[in-house]
N, C-alpha and C positions, 0 to 999 in steps of 0.2 A: 228539575234534571237535580240530579245526585252527586254529592263527590266522590264517590265512587264509581259512578258512572262514566264522570269526566275523567276521570284517572284514568280507566281503562283503556276510554275513546285514545286519552294522549297516551300510553301505552301501543294501545295500534297502529298509531298514529307515523309514529317513534319505529317502532319494528317495519312499518312496509316503505319508510322511505330512510330507512339506515342510512344505506349507498351514498345515496344525494347527502343527506348529513354529516355521511361522515366526508366524504370528499370535500364537502364549503369548507369543512372545521381545518382537513388537509391545505389546502388552496390559502385560506384566512393564517393558518397556521407558519403556511412558509411565507408569507408576507412579514407577519406579526417576530418570525424567528429573526432576519433579516434588519428588520430596523430594531431590534431589541440588542441586536451584534455590533449592528452600526455603533449606537446610543454607548453597549460596554468599550467597543475599541476608545471611542473617543473621551470617556469618562478614564479609561485605565490610562491616556498615553497623559491625562492632566496628574493621576495619580504619581504617577513616575516619576515625570518634571519635577516638581513638589517635593518629591522625596531628594532624587538626586539634584538639581536647580536652584537657586535663586537668584534673581534679575541676572538676569545669563550668563549666571559663574556656576561653574561644576563643585558638589558641595564634595566630591571625591570620587574614587577612580566611578564608571559604568557600571551597572547590575549587570550581572548575570541572566541567562535565561532564567534559573531557578528562583532569581530572588527577585525579578518581574514576576514566575507565574506565583509565587508566593503573596506578592504583593494585592495581585487584581483580579485574584483567578475566582471570587465572592462575584467581580462584578459579570462574570458571563454565568452564573447560575442561571439567571432566569431565562434568554436566549438558549442556552441548552432545555434547560427542562419542558420550556415551546414545544423544542427541533425537536425532542421523544415522543411529545405527547402526539405531532403533526408526523408520524414516520406510523405509530401506533393507531390514528386515524385512517390512515392512508392504505396500509397494510389489511384491516382491520372492513374496508371497502372493498376492497379486492377482494379478499376474500368470501364474504358474503355475496358480492357478484359471481364468483365462479362457483359456489353454493346454489346458490336458486338460479344459472345455468346447465348444471348440472341435473340437480331435477327439475325444469324444464325439458332438456330433452331426452328425459327417463318417463314425463307422462308423457311427451308426445310419442316416444314410441311407446306407450303402451296402448296409448289412445288409436297410434295404427296397429297396434295388435288387434285387440280391440274389436275394431273395425272390422278385420281382416276375417277374425273367426264372427261376425257375427253373420258378413255376405255367406259364409259358406253354411252357418247352421241355416239363412234364410232359405237356400237353393235347396240343403237337404231336406228341411220339413215341407216346404211345398211346393217343391220344384220351377224346374225351368221356366214354364211357362206364366206361375203366379209370378213368379221372382220379377219376368221380365213386365209382366202387368201393372206392378208396383212400381219401379223404375219408369215405366213410361208415365203413370199417373201424377208419377214425384216431378220427372221432365215439365210437364206440361204445367206444373201448378206455379214452378218456381217460373214460367219461362211465363205466362199469363199475368203475371204478378209484375212484371217489369213491362209487358204488354199494354198495361193500364196505365202506367208511367210514360204514358209516349216514348220509349227509347229504342221501338224498331225501325229503324231503317236500312227495306235494302233494295235491291238493283242488280237488272238482268237475270241471271239464274244463279243468282249466290241465292246464300238461305241462310235464317237466321242460325245463331250459331251462342251456344251459355256453356260458359264456362264451368265446369261442379266449384274447381274448387278457390276460382277466385270472385266468379262471383260474376261477372260480367257477360254482358251480350256483346256480337259482334256478327259482320258479315263475312261469309266465307264459301268458299266450298270447300266438298267432305274428301275431294281428292288431295288440294290442299294440303291438308289437317292429315292424311295419310302420306303423302311426303313428305312432313314433316316430323313425322313420328319413325318414317325408314331413315334417313336421314342425322335425327339424332342418335338408333343404334344403334346407327353406322360410327358415328362417333363416340360412342360408347365401346364399340368393339376394338377402336383403332387405338383410339386414348384412354380408356377406360372407367370416363365417368362422362358425367354433360349436366347441368342446370334446368330445372322446370327453366329457367329465364331463359335460355338459348333454346326453349321450344316454344315460348309466347312470341320470341322477334320474329320465330320462322312463321309464324301464322297468321302475327301482324297486330299481336297484344304488347301493350308496355309494360318491362320489366320490372319488379318490385322489389324494396329489399329482403321480403320475406321467400320470390321466387330466386333469388339472389342464394341462400342457405338453403335450399332443396335439392336435390335430383334423382339421377338416377347413377348403378354404375354397373361391375361385371353379375353380381348376385342377381339383379333383377331388371333386364331391361323393361326400358315405354312398352304398354299396352294401350291402346281409348278403347272404347265402347261408345256405340254412337245408341242413343236412344231417340228416333225420330218420335214426333209429334203434330199435331198442327194448335195453332195460337187460338183461341177461343171464339173468333169470329170464325174461326175453321177458313181462313182465306190467305193465313201463310205459312209454310212449312219448320218446322224447328227443328233443329236437334241439339240435342243435352250431350256435350264430351265427357263421360266419366271414366273413369281410370285402374285399370286392372291393378299395377302394382302404383298404389302412390308413390311418392317421390318421398325420399328418406332426408334426413340431417345428416350431416357427417359422409354423404356421397363421396367427395374427395378425396379421402379419405382411405381405402377404401384397397392399398398399399402397402 
């Protein structure tokens, strides 16, 4: 491996991990600043004592604040320098984190818009029936992959449900999903927003940190679509839950 390649890899590592590195420097700098400040205060006390006292006797009138500063200011240069670097590291980590969060939000919004445009274009080009056929085949493929891993457990009148957003399989009833949709939209209409986590809780799925961050507001209500398929062995009905209006970030900042 050439030196140039190593340097490129090191540069990439530093750029990718810069927020963590700067945060670590900030923590280390805060501790170092405290230690150096303590040492500077102790050495300053010794300097002042040596200048104005000898064997417990005062050598003259006590020093003024200005005189103390003139005597010991150099002792505080190291902790001050480390403190400045620490502050810069903390600010830098925060700025990089903010820029990356903004970039992620913009990319997510773009991806969401491209997805919506793609769905509309597919419908325009191939028609509703062909779009439904493709969606059904895709749902069957996804569910059968999970079925092959032995994750399907059904009971009574419940059917296999597949959540398109989280990729999770669970058992339930379509009417319960519709009820949850109505409850979420009622919440949006009355309180202006609802998160994906709240929808998950109503249909029996565990919330995630990602589902906490996205949801619906008055701009677009929750609307799901069901794609019914049969598992590969044709023994079990399965339904994929799709979202006509996918949840968005910043859903709770609509007011």
